[in-house]
C-alpha positions as CSV (number, residue, x, y, z in Angstrom):
1,X,-8.9,-31.9,1.4
2,X,-9.3,-29.5,-1.6
3,X,-6.3,-27.8,-3.2
4,X,-7.7,-24.4,-2.2
5,X,-7.8,-25.3,1.4
6,X,-4.2,-26.5,1.3
7,X,-3.2,-23.2,-0.4
8,X,-5.0,-21.2,2.3
9,X,-3.4,-23.1,5.1
10,X,0.1,-22.8,3.5
11,X,-0.4,-19.0,3.1
12,X,-1.5,-18.7,6.7
13,X,1.6,-20.5,8.0
14,X,3.9,-18.5,5.7
15,X,2.2,-15.2,6.9
16,X,2.5,-16.1,10.6
17,X,6.2,-16.8,10.2
18,X,6.8,-13.6,8.3
19,X,4.9,-11.5,10.8
20,X,6.9,-13.0,13.7
21,X,10.1,-12.1,11.9
22,X,9.1,-8.6,11.1
23,X,7.8,-7.9,14.6
24,X,11.1,-9.1,16.2
25,X,13.1,-6.1,15.1
26,X,10.6,-3.6,13.7
27,X,11.4,-0.9,16.2
28,X,15.2,-1.2,15.6
29,X,14.8,-1.2,11.9
30,X,12.6,1.9,12.1
31,X,15.5,3.7,13.7
32,X,18.0,2.4,11.1
33,X,15.9,3.3,8.0
34,X,17.3,2.5,4.5
35,X,16.5,-0.7,2.5
36,X,15.3,-3.6,4.5
37,X,17.0,-6.1,2.2
38,X,16.8,-9.0,4.7
39,X,13.1,-8.5,5.3
40,X,12.3,-8.0,1.6
41,X,14.0,-11.4,1.0
42,X,11.8,-12.9,3.7
43,X,8.8,-11.7,1.8
44,X,10.2,-13.2,-1.3
45,X,10.8,-16.5,0.4
46,X,7.3,-16.5,1.9
47,X,5.6,-17.1,-1.5
48,X,3.2,-14.1,-0.9
49,X,4.5,-12.1,-3.8
50,X,2.5,-14.2,-6.3
51,X,-0.7,-14.3,-4.2
52,X,-2.6,-11.9,-6.4
53,X,-1.6,-13.6,-9.7
54,X,-4.4,-15.9,-11.1
55,X,-3.9,-19.6,-11.0
56,X,-3.8,-19.7,-14.7
57,X,-0.5,-17.9,-14.6
58,X,0.9,-20.0,-11.7
59,X,0.0,-17.7,-8.9
60,X,-2.0,-18.0,-5.7
61,X,-5.3,-16.8,-7.2
62,X,-6.3,-14.9,-4.0
63,X,-9.0,-12.3,-4.1
64,X,-8.6,-8.8,-2.7
65,X,-10.4,-9.6,0.5
66,X,-7.6,-12.0,1.4
67,X,-4.8,-9.7,0.2
68,X,-6.1,-6.7,2.1
69,X,-6.4,-8.8,5.3
70,X,-2.7,-9.7,4.9
71,X,-1.8,-6.0,4.2
72,X,-3.6,-4.9,7.4
73,X,-2.0,-7.5,9.6
74,X,1.4,-6.6,8.2
75,X,0.9,-2.9,8.7
76,X,0.0,-3.5,12.3
77,X,3.5,-5.0,12.8
78,X,5.6,-3.0,10.3
79,X,3.8,-0.4,8.1
80,X,6.9,0.1,5.9
81,X,7.1,-3.5,4.7
82,X,3.3,-3.6,4.4
83,X,3.6,-0.6,2.2
84,X,6.2,-2.4,-0.1
85,X,4.2,-5.6,-0.1
86,X,0.9,-3.8,-1.0
87,X,2.5,-1.6,-3.7
88,X,4.0,-4.8,-5.3
89,X,0.4,-6.1,-5.8
90,X,-0.8,-2.7,-7.0
91,X,1.9,-2.7,-9.7
92,X,0.8,-6.2,-10.8
93,X,-2.8,-5.1,-10.9
94,X,-1.7,-2.0,-13.0
95,X,-0.9,-4.5,-15.8
96,X,-4.5,-5.7,-15.7
97,X,-6.0,-2.2,-15.5
98,X,-3.9,-0.6,-18.3
99,X,-2.4,-3.3,-20.5
100,X,-3.3,-5.9,-22.9
101,X,-4.1,-9.6,-22.0
102,X,-0.8,-10.6,-23.6
103,X,1.2,-8.0,-21.6
104,X,-0.5,-9.2,-18.4
105,X,0.2,-12.8,-19.1
106,X,3.8,-12.3,-20.0
107,X,4.6,-10.1,-16.9
108,X,2.7,-12.4,-14.5
109,X,4.4,-15.5,-15.8
110,X,7.8,-13.8,-15.4
111,X,6.9,-12.8,-11.9
112,X,6.0,-16.4,-10.9
113,X,9.0,-17.8,-12.7
114,X,11.6,-15.3,-11.3
115,X,9.8,-14.4,-8.0
116,X,10.0,-10.8,-9.0
117,X,9.5,-7.9,-6.5
118,X,7.8,-5.0,-8.2
119,X,8.6,-1.4,-7.5
120,X,6.9,1.9,-8.1
121,X,7.9,5.0,-10.0
122,X,4.3,6.3,-10.8
123,X,4.0,9.8,-9.3
124,X,1.7,11.6,-11.7
125,X,2.4,15.0,-10.0
126,X,6.1,14.8,-10.8
127,X,6.3,15.9,-14.4
128,X,10.1,15.8,-14.8
129,X,10.3,12.4,-16.5
130,X,9.8,12.4,-20.3
131,X,9.1,9.6,-22.8
132,X,10.3,10.3,-26.3
133,X,10.3,8.3,-29.5
134,X,13.7,7.1,-30.6
135,X,13.7,5.1,-33.8
136,X,11.9,1.8,-33.3
137,X,11.6,2.3,-29.6
138,X,11.4,5.1,-26.9
139,X,13.7,6.6,-24.3
140,X,13.1,7.9,-20.8
141,X,14.9,10.9,-19.5
142,X,14.5,12.8,-16.2
143,X,13.6,11.8,-12.7
144,X,10.8,10.7,-10.4
145,X,10.3,11.2,-6.7
146,X,8.3,9.1,-4.1
147,X,9.3,5.9,-5.8
148,X,8.3,3.5,-3.0
149,X,10.0,0.1,-3.3
150,X,12.2,0.9,-6.3
151,X,15.3,-0.2,-4.3
152,X,15.9,-3.9,-4.5
153,X,13.0,-4.3,-6.9
154,X,13.2,-6.5,-10.1
155,X,10.5,-4.7,-12.2
156,X,9.3,-1.1,-12.2
157,X,6.1,0.5,-13.3
158,X,6.9,4.1,-14.4
159,X,4.8,7.1,-15.5
160,X,6.1,9.7,-17.9
161,X,4.8,12.5,-20.1
162,X,5.1,12.2,-23.8
163,X,5.7,15.1,-26.3
164,X,1.9,15.9,-26.3
165,X,2.0,16.1,-22.4
166,X,-0.1,12.9,-22.1
167,X,0.6,10.5,-19.3
168,X,2.1,7.2,-20.3
169,X,2.8,4.1,-18.3
170,X,5.6,1.7,-19.0
171,X,6.8,-1.5,-17.4
172,X,10.6,-2.2,-17.4
173,X,13.2,-4.1,-15.6
174,X,14.8,-2.2,-12.7
175,X,18.3,-3.1,-13.8
176,X,18.0,-1.7,-17.3
177,X,20.9,0.5,-18.3
178,X,20.4,4.2,-17.4
179,X,18.3,3.6,-14.3
180,X,19.8,5.0,-11.1
181,X,18.1,4.5,-7.7
182,X,19.0,7.2,-5.1
183,X,19.2,6.5,-1.4
184,X,17.7,9.8,-0.5
185,X,14.5,8.9,1.5
186,X,15.1,10.4,5.0
187,X,11.6,11.3,6.2
188,X,10.5,10.9,9.8
189,X,8.1,8.0,9.0
190,X,7.8,5.0,6.7
191,X,11.5,5.0,6.9
192,X,12.0,1.6,5.1
193,X,9.8,2.2,2.2
194,X,12.7,3.5,0.0
195,X,10.4,6.2,-1.3
196,X,13.2,8.3,-2.6
197,X,13.9,9.3,-6.1
198,X,15.0,7.5,-9.3
199,X,16.7,9.1,-12.3
200,X,16.5,7.9,-15.9
201,X,19.2,8.6,-18.4
202,X,18.4,7.6,-22.0
203,X,16.6,4.5,-20.7
204,X,15.3,2.3,-23.6
205,X,11.6,1.4,-23.6
206,X,10.3,-1.1,-26.2
207,X,7.0,-0.7,-27.8
208,X,5.5,-3.7,-26.0
209,X,6.5,-2.2,-22.7
210,X,4.0,0.6,-23.0
211,X,0.6,0.0,-21.4
212,X,-1.7,1.7,-23.9
213,X,-4.6,-0.6,-24.3
214,X,-6.7,0.8,-22.7
215,X,-4.0,2.8,-20.9
216,X,-4.2,5.1,-17.9
217,X,-7.9,5.6,-17.0
218,X,-8.8,4.5,-20.4
219,X,-12.0,2.6,-19.5
220,X,-14.4,2.4,-16.6
221,X,-12.5,-0.7,-15.3
222,X,-9.2,1.1,-15.7
223,X,-10.4,3.9,-13.5
224,X,-10.6,1.4,-10.6
225,X,-6.8,1.6,-10.4
226,X,-6.9,4.8,-8.3
227,X,-9.5,3.2,-6.0
228,X,-7.2,0.3,-5.4
229,X,-4.3,2.6,-4.7
230,X,-6.4,4.6,-2.2
231,X,-7.6,1.4,-0.6
232,X,-4.1,0.3,-0.1
233,X,-3.4,3.5,1.9
234,X,-6.6,2.9,3.9
235,X,-5.4,-0.6,4.8
236,X,-2.1,0.6,6.0
237,X,-3.7,3.4,8.0
238,X,-6.2,1.0,9.8
239,X,-3.4,-1.5,10.3
240,X,-1.3,1.3,12.0
241,X,-4.3,2.1,14.3
242,X,-4.8,-1.5,15.3
243,X,-1.0,-2.0,15.8
244,X,-0.8,1.1,18.0
245,X,-3.8,0.1,20.1
246,X,-2.6,-3.5,20.5
247,X,0.9,-2.3,21.5
248,X,-0.6,0.0,24.2
249,X,-2.8,-2.7,25.6
250,X,0.1,-5.2,25.5
251,X,2.4,-2.8,27.3
252,X,0.0,-2.3,30.1
253,X,-0.7,-6.0,30.5
254,X,3.0,-6.7,30.8
255,X,3.6,-4.2,33.6
256,X,4.5,-5.6,37.1
257,X,1.5,-6.7,39.1
258,X,1.0,-3.5,41.0
259,X,1.3,-1.5,37.8
260,X,-1.4,-3.5,36.0
261,X,-3.7,-3.2,38.9
262,X,-3.2,0.5,39.2
263,X,-3.4,1.4,35.5
264,X,-5.9,-1.2,34.5
265,X,-8.3,-0.1,37.3
266,X,-8.0,3.7,36.6
267,X,-11.3,5.0,35.3
268,X,-9.7,7.6,33.1
269,X,-7.4,5.0,31.5
270,X,-10.4,2.7,30.9
271,X,-12.3,5.6,29.4
272,X,-9.5,6.4,26.9
273,X,-9.0,2.8,26.1
274,X,-12.7,2.4,25.4
275,X,-12.7,5.4,23.1
276,X,-9.7,4.2,21.1
277,X,-11.1,0.7,20.9
278,X,-14.4,2.0,19.4
279,X,-12.6,4.3,17.0
280,X,-10.4,1.5,15.7
281,X,-13.3,-1.0,15.4
282,X,-15.4,1.6,13.6
283,X,-12.6,2.3,11.1
284,X,-12.1,-1.4,10.5
285,X,-15.8,-1.9,9.8
286,X,-15.7,0.8,7.1
287,X,-12.5,-0.7,5.6
288,X,-14.1,-4.1,5.5
289,X,-17.1,-2.5,3.6
290,X,-14.8,-0.7,1.1
291,X,-12.7,-3.8,0.5
292,X,-15.9,-5.8,-0.3
293,X,-17.2,-3.0,-2.5
294,X,-13.9,-2.9,-4.5
295,X,-13.9,-6.7,-4.8
296,X,-17.3,-6.7,-6.4
297,X,-16.2,-4.0,-8.8
298,X,-13.0,-6.0,-9.7
299,X,-15.1,-9.1,-10.4
300,X,-17.3,-7.1,-12.7
301,X,-14.3,-6.3,-14.9
302,X,-15.0,-4.5,-18.2
303,X,-18.7,-4.7,-17.4
304,X,-18.5,-2.2,-14.6
305,X,-20.4,1.0,-15.0
306,X,-19.3,4.6,-14.2
307,X,-22.0,4.6,-11.5
308,X,-20.8,1.4,-9.9
309,X,-17.2,2.8,-10.0
310,X,-18.4,6.0,-8.4
311,X,-20.0,4.1,-5.5
312,X,-16.8,2.2,-4.9
313,X,-14.8,5.5,-4.8
314,X,-17.3,6.9,-2.2
315,X,-16.8,3.8,0.0
316,X,-13.1,4.0,-0.2
317,X,-13.0,7.7,0.5
318,X,-15.3,7.2,3.6
319,X,-12.9,4.5,4.9
320,X,-9.9,6.7,4.2
321,X,-11.1,9.5,6.3
322,X,-12.0,7.3,9.3
323,X,-8.9,5.1,9.1
324,X,-6.5,8.1,8.7
325,X,-8.0,9.9,11.7
326,X,-7.9,6.6,13.7
327,X,-4.3,6.1,12.9
328,X,-3.3,9.6,13.9
329,X,-5.4,9.7,17.0
330,X,-4.5,6.3,18.4
331,X,-0.8,6.7,17.5
332,X,-0.8,9.8,19.8
333,X,-3.3,9.0,22.5
334,X,-1.9,5.5,23.1
335,X,0.6,7.2,25.4
336,X,-2.3,8.4,27.7
337,X,-2.9,4.7,28.4
338,X,0.7,3.6,28.8
339,X,2.2,6.6,30.7
340,X,5.5,8.5,30.5
341,X,7.8,5.5,30.7
342,X,6.5,4.3,27.3
343,X,8.1,7.3,25.6
344,X,11.6,5.9,25.8
345,X,13.6,5.9,22.5
346,X,14.4,2.2,23.1
347,X,10.7,1.2,23.0
348,X,10.2,3.0,19.6
349,X,6.5,3.3,20.1
350,X,6.4,6.7,18.6
351,X,6.8,5.0,15.2
352,X,3.1,4.4,14.9
353,X,2.3,8.1,14.9
354,X,5.3,9.1,12.8
355,X,4.4,6.5,10.1
356,X,0.8,7.6,10.1
357,X,1.6,11.2,10.1
358,X,4.0,10.7,7.1
359,X,1.7,8.4,5.1
360,X,-1.5,10.3,5.6
361,X,0.0,13.3,3.9
362,X,0.2,11.3,0.7
363,X,-2.8,13.3,-0.5
364,X,-4.8,15.5,1.9
365,X,-7.9,14.3,3.5
366,X,-9.6,17.6,2.7
367,X,-10.0,16.4,-0.9
368,X,-11.8,13.3,0.2
369,X,-14.0,15.3,2.5
370,X,-14.9,17.6,-0.3
371,X,-15.8,14.6,-2.5
372,X,-17.9,13.1,0.2
373,X,-19.7,16.3,0.9
374,X,-20.5,16.7,-2.9
375,X,-21.9,13.2,-2.9
376,X,-24.0,13.6,0.2
377,X,-25.5,16.9,-0.8
378,X,-25.5,16.7,-4.6
379,X,-25.3,13.0,-5.4
380,X,-22.1,13.7,-7.4
381,X,-19.5,10.9,-7.7
382,X,-15.8,11.8,-7.7
383,X,-14.3,12.4,-11.1
384,X,-11.8,9.6,-11.8
385,X,-8.2,10.8,-11.5
386,X,-5.0,9.2,-10.2
387,X,-6.1,10.3,-6.7
388,X,-9.8,9.5,-6.6
C-alpha cells in the first residue's frame, strides 16, 4: 500500500471523527456563540491543519479538490468551524501568493512543527490600521474588523495601509505585544467564527514579516488569492445548502410511522423536496467545476496568464451566485418540508438560514452578477481586486 493511500485513509478517519464531534452539539454551540475553544482544539488534534502544506515542508500535500471537499462536508455540519478551518488554509496560501519562497518555507515549517492555527485580520475595506516605519522595523497602530478566527489563533495575517496609502500584508504571531483581540462578535449567524475586531497598539513588525515579493495582487498568480477567498465562501454556502436539505430529510424520516407516511406521501411536500434537491445538486455541480478550474490555475503557478485567471474568476462567480441562492432558499424552505414543529428553539434548525444570511452579505451578489453580465455580453473578465 502506497504512503499516499495511507495518508488519504488516515485523513478520512480523522475527518469522520471530527464531523461526528462537531455534529453532536452544533445547535447548542450556535446558541452559545463565542469562541469554540474545545472544537478548535479538536481540529488541531485531527491533523487537518497541515493538510494544504506541501510534503516537502512536512505537511499533508493535499490539493484544493480534497481540501474543498472537507470544507463542504464540515460546513454542512457546522459552518462556523468550517469557516475557521477554511480561512486557516487561506492564510497559509496567502504566503505562497504574496511572499518569497523563504518566507513560505519558514512559516509552513513552523505551522507543522507547532501545529499553528492561523487567524485573519485582512479586511481591505477597513482602513483604520496603519503600518509605519520605526527605525529598523515597522509598527502597527489602529484596528481591524471582521477578523475571523483571530481568537485562539497562533499566527495572524494582517493588512494595513502605509504612509503612501498602499496596502501591505504582514504575518505576525497573535501573541505579540500590543495585539488585543476583542470578544465583540454578536451577529445573528456564523456565531462561532469570532469575526469581531482586533486592535493594534505599537505592534512591532520585522522587515522579513512583510509579504512584498510579489505582494498583494503583484502578479497574475498572486491575483488568484481573491479567487480562492471567494471559492471558500462558495464552499461554505453550498455546504450550508446541503446541510439544510439533509437535516430536513432526516427530520421527516425520523417522524413516527404515521407522520412519515403522511408527510412523505404528500404531493406538495414531494414537489418542494424535489425542487430543493435539484437546486442543491445544481449548485454542487457548479462548485465542483469552479474548484477544478481553480486547481488547474494553482498548478500553473507563475505561468498562469491573465486570461486563464479571468476564466477562473468567472467560474467562481457563477458558483457563488448559485450556491448563495441555494443556501438562502433551502435554509428557509426546508420548513415547508418539516412543518411547524420543526421551528422549536431546541432543534435550532433556523441556524442554516441565519448562517447563510449572515455569510452571504460578505460582499453583495449584485457585484458578481454585474461581472457575469459583462462577461456574457462583452467578453470582459473581472478586474482583479480583493473581492473578484
